[in-house]
Every structure is written in structure tokens, then in C-alpha cells.
C-alpha positions as a Markdown table, in Angstrom:
| # | Residue | x | y | z |
|---|---|---|---|---|
| 1 | Met | -12.8 | 40.8 | 5.3 |
| 2 | Thr | -11.1 | 40.3 | 2.0 |
| 3 | Thr | -13.0 | 40.6 | -1.3 |
| 4 | Gly | -12.4 | 40.1 | -4.9 |
| 5 | Pro | -9.7 | 37.8 | -6.4 |
| 6 | Asn | -7.9 | 37.4 | -3.1 |
| 7 | Arg | -11.0 | 35.9 | -1.4 |
| 8 | Ile | -11.5 | 33.5 | -4.3 |
| 9 | Leu | -7.8 | 32.4 | -4.2 |
| 10 | Asp | -8.1 | 31.9 | -0.4 |
| 11 | Asp | -11.2 | 29.8 | -0.8 |
| 12 | Phe | -9.6 | 27.8 | -3.5 |
| 13 | Ala | -6.5 | 27.2 | -1.4 |
| 14 | Lys | -8.6 | 26.1 | 1.5 |
| 15 | Leu | -10.6 | 23.8 | -0.7 |
| 16 | Met | -7.5 | 22.2 | -2.1 |
| 17 | Thr | -6.1 | 21.7 | 1.4 |
| 18 | Asp | -9.3 | 20.1 | 2.5 |
| 19 | Ala | -9.3 | 17.9 | -0.6 |
| 20 | Ala | -5.7 | 16.8 | 0.1 |
| 21 | Gly | -6.6 | 15.9 | 3.7 |
| 22 | Ala | -9.6 | 13.9 | 2.6 |
| 23 | Ala | -7.5 | 12.1 | -0.1 |
| 24 | Gln | -5.0 | 11.1 | 2.6 |
| 25 | Gly | -7.7 | 9.8 | 4.8 |
| 26 | Val | -9.1 | 7.7 | 2.0 |
| 27 | Arg | -5.7 | 6.4 | 1.1 |
| 28 | Arg | -5.1 | 5.3 | 4.7 |
| 29 | Glu | -8.4 | 3.5 | 4.8 |
| 30 | Val | -7.7 | 1.8 | 1.5 |
| 31 | Glu | -4.3 | 0.7 | 2.7 |
| 32 | Thr | -5.8 | -0.7 | 5.9 |
| 33 | Ala | -8.5 | -2.6 | 4.0 |
| 34 | Phe | -6.0 | -4.0 | 1.6 |
| 35 | Arg | -3.6 | -5.1 | 4.3 |
| 36 | Ser | -6.5 | -6.8 | 6.2 |
| 37 | Gln | -7.6 | -8.6 | 3.1 |
| 38 | Ala | -4.1 | -9.6 | 2.1 |
| 39 | Glu | -3.4 | -10.9 | 5.6 |
| 40 | Lys | -6.7 | -12.9 | 5.6 |
| 41 | Met | -5.9 | -14.4 | 2.2 |
| 42 | Leu | -2.4 | -15.4 | 3.3 |
| 43 | Asn | -3.7 | -16.9 | 6.6 |
| 44 | Ser | -6.2 | -19.0 | 4.6 |
| 45 | Met | -3.4 | -20.2 | 2.3 |
| 46 | Asp | -1.5 | -21.5 | 5.3 |
| 47 | Val | 1.7 | -19.6 | 4.4 |
| 48 | Val | 4.5 | -19.5 | 6.9 |
| 49 | Gln | 6.0 | -16.3 | 8.1 |
| 50 | Arg | 9.7 | -15.6 | 7.3 |
| 51 | Glu | 10.7 | -15.7 | 10.9 |
| 52 | Glu | 9.1 | -19.2 | 11.4 |
| 53 | Phe | 10.8 | -20.4 | 8.2 |
| 54 | Glu | 14.2 | -19.2 | 9.3 |
| 55 | Ala | 13.8 | -20.8 | 12.8 |
| 56 | Val | 12.9 | -24.2 | 11.3 |
| 57 | Arg | 15.8 | -23.8 | 8.8 |
| 58 | Glu | 18.3 | -23.2 | 11.6 |
| 59 | Met | 16.9 | -26.2 | 13.4 |
| 60 | Ala | 17.3 | -28.4 | 10.3 |
| 61 | Ile | 20.9 | -27.2 | 9.9 |
| 62 | Lys | 21.7 | -28.0 | 13.5 |
| 63 | Ala | 20.0 | -31.4 | 13.3 |
| 64 | Arg | 21.9 | -32.3 | 10.1 |
| 65 | Ala | 25.2 | -31.4 | 11.9 |
| 66 | Glu | 24.3 | -33.5 | 14.9 |
| 67 | Asn | 23.4 | -36.4 | 12.6 |
| 68 | Lys | 26.8 | -36.2 | 10.9 |
| 69 | Ala | 28.5 | -36.2 | 14.3 |
| 70 | Leu | 26.5 | -39.2 | 15.5 |
| 71 | Ser | 27.1 | -41.1 | 12.3 |
| 72 | Ala | 30.9 | -40.6 | 12.8 |
| 73 | Arg | 30.6 | -41.7 | 16.4 |
| 74 | Ile | 28.6 | -44.8 | 15.5 |
| 75 | Glu | 31.2 | -45.7 | 12.8 |
| 76 | Ala | 34.0 | -45.3 | 15.3 |
| 77 | Leu | 32.2 | -47.5 | 17.9 |
| 78 | Glu | 31.4 | -50.1 | 15.3 |
| 79 | Ala | 35.1 | -50.2 | 14.3 |
| 80 | Arg | 36.1 | -50.6 | 17.9 |
| 81 | Leu | 33.6 | -53.3 | 18.4 |
| 82 | Ala | 34.7 | -55.1 | 15.3 |
| 83 | Ala | 38.3 | -54.8 | 16.4 |
| 84 | Thr | 37.6 | -56.2 | 19.9 |
| 85 | Ser | 35.4 | -59.1 | 18.6 |
| 86 | Ser | 38.0 | -60.2 | 16.1 |
| 87 | Asp | 40.6 | -60.1 | 19.0 |
| 88 | Pro | 41.1 | -63.8 | 20.1 |
| 89 | Ile | 41.7 | -62.7 | 23.7 |
| 90 | Gly | 38.5 | -60.7 | 24.0 |
């Protein structure tokens, strides 16, 4: 069994190690509580997640491209229809 200053330093080192461990545990609990509250607040605000936003954005881009293609196709069909209806034979 050690005595004197070495024993005091050993006890102090053990106390500091225990305090650091306790501080880490408190930090983890605070982070968990904060995340939970932040998530609850965001859910109540009806905020979309980034993945959902990106998926809808891609759908909109695709729909816009399809609309352009369909518009061009309609214009071509209307031009053909106009050409055949003005044709005296048709």
C-alpha cells in the first residue's frame, strides 16, 4: 500500500478519470436530448428531408423535359393537320 504524496496523486488521478467519464456520459445524454427536441421541432414545422426534396426535384426536372417533348410533338402534329386540311385533295 502506497502512502504519502504518491497515494494522493493516485487518488487525484483516479478522481479526474472518473470525472472525465462522468462528463462524457452527461455530454452524450445532452446530445441525445438535444437531437430528440430538434427532431420533434422540425417534425412539427413540417420540414421536408433533403432526400425527399431531391427526389421531388428530379421528378419535376423529368416532367419538365417530358412537357417540352410533348409540346414539340403537338406542334408537329398540328402543323401536319393544318397542312392536310388546307390540301384541296384531302
